N, C-alpha and C positions, 0 to 999 in steps of 0.2 A: 648617808646616802640609799635612797631606797631601791632593792635587787627584786628582780623577779628572775628565777630558777626555770628555767625550760629543759627539764630533765633531772631527777632528783631521784638519781642511782647513788652509789659510792662517790663516783667525783661530785655530784651535787652536793652531797652530804657534806664534802672535805670541805669544797668553797664555802656553805655556810657558815662552818666553824670559823673558818679563816675572814671570810666578811664580818662575823659577828665581834671577832676577835682587835679587828680593825675599824670597830665601831659603826658599819653600819646595819641596817635594817634589812631581812628576806621580808617581803610585804605578798609575793605570789611564789607558790610550788607548782609547777604542774610535772604531773609523771601520765602511765599507759592509764593510771586508774580514774584520774580525773579531769581529762581533755577538755571536756564541757564548762569546765572554768575558764579555758582560753581565752579570755574574752577582751573586748576594748575599755571594757567597764572597768573589768580587775585588773586589767595590766596597766592602767592609768594611772596607778598610784604610783608605778614605779620610777626613777631617772632612767633606769636603764635594764637590761636582760642580760643573762650569762645563758646561753644554749649549751646545754651535753647531752644529745640524746645519740643517735647512730644514723647512717649513711643513708636508711630507707626516711626517715622523715625530720631531716635537718632542711632541708630546702624548703619545705611549707613553715615549716616553724620560724625560720629565721625569715621569709618574705610576710608571713604574716604581721611578726612583731612590728619589721622596716614599714608598714602596711598602717598599724596601728600609731608610726609615729616615732616607736621608743630605738634609742641606740640600742646597737644588739653586739654581744661578743661570742662567735662560736667557736668551739673546739673539738664539734662532730668532725668524724673523717671518713672517707671511702665516698666523699660525692665530688670530688673535683669538677669532673662536667659540668654539674652546671652554678661553679663558681661564680663564671662568667657572668652566666642569669641573674641572679642574684646582685653583683655590681653594676652592672645597667639599671637594675630596678632600686636598687641604692642610689644613684646618680639620679635618676629618673625621678626620684619622693625627695631628696635633698639629704635624705636619713646618714646614719651614722653607723660602721660596718666594720668588725674588726675577728679577720679568720686567720687562724693559723692551724699548724699540724700539732705542735707542741706549745705549751706556754711556759715551760719551765727556763728559766731565767739560764741555767747553765744547760742545757740544748740551743737555747739561743745562740750563746756564743759559740757551741760545739760546730751550728749551722755556719759561721763564721769563718772558723780556722778549715774548716769540709774546704770551705768556698774558695781559699788560699791555696789550700794544698794541693785541691786539683788544678788550678792555675799556674802551680810549680812542677806539677807531673805531666801538662801537657805536650811537652817535647820528650819524654822521659818515654819514649815508647818499648823500651825491654820489660815497663813492668803491667800487667794487666790488678784490675780494681772489682774486689765485689764489697758490697755491702750487704750487713746481718741484721736480723734484729730479733729478740727473745722479749716474750710479752706473756702474762698470765692467760690459762685455759679460756677466760670469758671474755676476752677481746674480741670484737668482732669481724674487723677487717683485718686483711692480710695481703702483701704488705702492710706494716704501718704505715701511717701518715707520713710520722715523721721519716721513715725506711724511704719514701717515697720522694720528698722533698729534699734529703739526702744526695739519690742519685738523679735527681731534676738540678740540682744544682751540679755534679758532677758533669751532665750532659752536656751542658750549660758552656763546661771551661776544660773540656777533651774533647777533642775533636777528632779520636776515634772510637770514640762511645757516639752512637747514634740512639740507643733509644735503648728501656731495660727490659728485662725481662725475669720471671718470677715462679712459673712451674716448673722449668727445666732448665739447664747450663745453655746458652742458645751460641751462637755465632759470635764470631769476634770483635764484632761492632756492638754486642749487647751487654749490656750492665747488669748480671746475676745479681738479685735480691734473694737473698736464704731467710725466710722466716723460720722460728721456732714459737712453739707454744707448751711452757711449763708453770708449775705452780711453786713458791710465788715468784712473780718477776713482776716488779712494778714496770721495767721497761730499760733493756739494755740496746745499743746501738752503737755497731764498729764497722767502721769503713778501711780497708785492708788493702795496698797496693803489693804486689806483689811478682818478685823476679827472681832468674836463678842465683842470685846474688845475695838476696837480704829482701827484709819486709820492713814496709813500714804502717801503720796502724794505729787510730784513732779510736776512742772507745771514750762512749756517756754512759755511764749507769746511775739512774734515780733509783734512790730507797725506799722510796716512798711516793704518795700521791699529792703529798703536802705540796710540793715546788710547783705541781700543775698548776693547785688551785690556788697559793699566792699568785700566779703569771697570771690566772684568768680574771682575778681580784683587781690586779693592776692595771688591766688592757679595760676595764669597766670603770675604773677610776680616771684613766686618761681619756674615753673616749666621750663621757658623759657631757660636756660642753663643747662637743666639737663636730663638725659636719665632715662628711668625708668615705675616702675608704684607707684603713690604716693597716700596720702591721707592728710585729711586736718590736721590729727595728725603730722605730717612731718611740714606742713607750721605755724602751730599755734605755734609747740614745746610744744604737750601736754604728 
């Protein structure tokens, strides 16, 4: 498989390493220093694009890939409010698109556990719940996309919470997300239910970025010859 990397920072370099180990070829690398190379002619050599940039550029990067007729996998976070427009554009152009807040196999299993736990706690009103995430100081968005996904899963299954808040503890109906930034930290996420009697807590800790990179390459392998909008649930058979 021939891959175009849109974003060639630490994650892009790790994705390249994993892709090469799996027998793939990197035919284009785009970063802030060579955006002029992000052309249809150059990207036409690729079978799929993997986009890891930032919230300010993700929308235009993904839209351009789809416009060029290339399946695209995106791991950029912090641009959720524009995702519905990209999904509409993907359908309109007959393209292939997969976005997730976290490509890690372990995190996607963690998502399933989080959803199940929220359902089990739906009628246990003596418990309050918080989400906490810890990342390295170079992470651009806070709260993390993974923490937002966890919070949204809880909101969908816990009737007593109707929105999430990040900057300060909120009203009883608000789910608090706590963010910490310290080095080194590849990413740790906590979901904690607390009562006067006991606590129930689930935790996922990433040891390095390799799990994210592997998941991104697996996603690219999955959508290469497909049309439509997909998630990691389909990739991993969850």
